[in-house]
N, C-alpha and C positions, 0 to 999 in steps of 0.2 A: 122945761117948756113943753107943753103938750099940744098936739095938733090932731084934729079929726081927719084931715086929708093930708097926710104927710108928704112932703117933698123929700123923696128918699135921698137925694144928693145932700140935703141939709143934715140928714141924720147919719150920713156916712156910708150909705149903700149905693154904690156907683155902677155904671155900665160895666159889663164883664162879670166876673165872679168875685164877690166880696166875702172874705173869710170871716165868719161870725161864730159866736157860740149860741146855738139854738137851745132855748129852754122850752120844755113842755111839762105837762103834768098828767098824772093818772092817780085818781083817788087821793088827791092832795099831796102826793109825793112828787117833788120837783125832780126833773132830769135835765142834764146839760150835756151837749156834745158839739164839737166843732163841725160846722156844716157850711158849705159855700152857698150863698144866695146868688142866683143867676139873673142878671138883667140883660135882656136881649130883645131887640125889635119891639120895644114898648111893652114887653111882658116881663113879669117877675116870676121865677120858677124855683122849685126846690126838687132835688132828686135824693131820695132816701133809700138806702139798701136794706133789704129784708134781714131780719135777725137782730136789729137794734131796738132798744127801748124807744128811741125817737120815732122810728118807723111805726111801732105799735101805737104810740100816743097820737101821732098825727093821723094814722089810719082810723083810729076810733074817734078822735076829737075834731079833726079838720081845722086845727089851730096851732100856731107856733109863734114864738117870739125870737127875733134875731137880735142878739146883743152885740154891739160893737165894743170890742175889748182890746186894749193894747198891752195886756199883761201876758207874757209868754208862759208863765207858770200855770195860768188857768187853762190855756190851750193844751198843754201837755197833761195836766192832771185830769181834765175832763175827757181826754181821749182814752186814758187807760184806767180810770177809776171813777167812782161816783163822788160828786162834790157833796160835802155835808151841808146841812141846812143853813149854816152860818153864811154861806155864799149867796143866799137868795133873799129877796124881798118878795112879798106877795102883794100884787096890785089888784085893786077892785075897781072895775069900771063897767058901767052899764050892766049890772047884774052878772058880771063875769069876773072870776078870780083867776089869776095866772102868775107864774113865777118869772121874775127877771133877776139878772145878776146885779148885786149891789155895787160891784166894781165897774159896771158898764159905763162907757162914755155916753152912749145913747142906746136906745132900743126901739124896735118897731114890731108891733104885734100884727100878725097876718092871719086872715082866714083863708083856708085852702078851697080851691074850686077846680073844676075840670080835671079831677084826679084820675090818673091812669095807672093801672097796676100791671106790671110785667112779671115775668118769672123771677126777676132779680131785684126789682125796685118799684118804688112808688114815685111818680112824677106829678106834681101839682102846681097849678098857677097860684100865685100868692097875691092877695088883695090887702093892701095896708089899711088898717082900721084905727090904730092908735100909735102914737110915737111920743118919745120923751128924750130930750137932750139934758143929760145930767151935768155934764161939764164939757167945755170946749178946750181941747189940748192941741196946741200947734206943735207939730212934730215932723221933723225931716225924715224921709225914708231911712230906715236903719237896716243894713244888710244882716246884722246879727239876728234881729227879730225875725226877718224874712227867712233866714236860714233855719231857725227853730221851727217855723211853720212847715217848711219843706221837709226837714228831717222827721217831723211828726207824721206827715202824710206817708213818707216812705217806711216809717216804723210800723204803721198799721198794716202796710202791705207785707213787710218782712214777717210780722207776727202771723199773718194769714198763710203765707206761702213758705217761709223759711229760706227763700231765695237769697243767696249771698250777694247778688247784684244790688238788692235793696240795702243790705248792710254796708256795702261800699258807698252808696249814696248818703246814707246816714252819717258815716264817718267823714265824708267830704263836707257835708253841711255843718257837722259839729266843729270841724276846724275853722270854718268861716264864722260860726257863732262866737267861738273863743277869740278869734282875731278882731272881729268888728263889733261884737255885741257888748252890752253893758252887763252889770253883775246879775240882773234877773235873767238875761238871755243865757248866760253861762250856767246859772243854777238850773234853769229849765232843761238844758242839755244834760246836765248831771242826772236830773230826775228822769228824763227819757231813758238814759242808759240804765238806770236802776230798774225802771219798769220792764225793760227788755232783758234784764239780768246780764248785762254786758260789763 
C-alpha cells in the first residue's frame, strides 16, 4: 500500500527513536545502515555521524529511506559489512529511483531539509514523501531481538574505542539474546561475535 502523505504510525515509525535500516544510494550503488529515526515535538529528524557512507549519501542527495525490519541478521550484517545487491529492490517513483530492502515490513522515503552540519554530525529534518506497507506482522515485544539491537550498538562503540566496558555490555546482552531470543536472534549474536573477532 502506497501513500503520498504517510501517517508514520501506520508505517511503524513512532514517537521517540525508531530503529530502522536506512537505505541510500550513490551512483546506483545501494547502501544500508542501522539508523534511528527521531520523532519529537511534531518533527522527524535524523542524526548521521561523519565518516559513514550514509552521511556522504545524505549530504549529497538530501534523501533517505527508513526501512522497518524485524530481522536481527540484517541489523548486524548492515552494521559491520555491506549488504549485497540481492537485499535490495529499486523503486521508481516520480522520476526518482531509490533502494529499499526487499525484506522490509514497510518503508518510508524522506527528503531532508533544514540540514545542520556540526564538527561531528549532520542533523536534518525529515519530510515523508512516499511510503509502502509490504506486510503487517503482529509481533509481541521480544527481549532477544531487543538484546541483539543493544549489543550491536555497543559493538560499534567497542570497535571504535576498544573500551572493555562495552565488551561487558555486549556479553550481557548476548546472554539475554540466547535466553529469550529465537534462532535468528541467536544466529545474529554469533554473527556479531564473528565480526568482532571474539
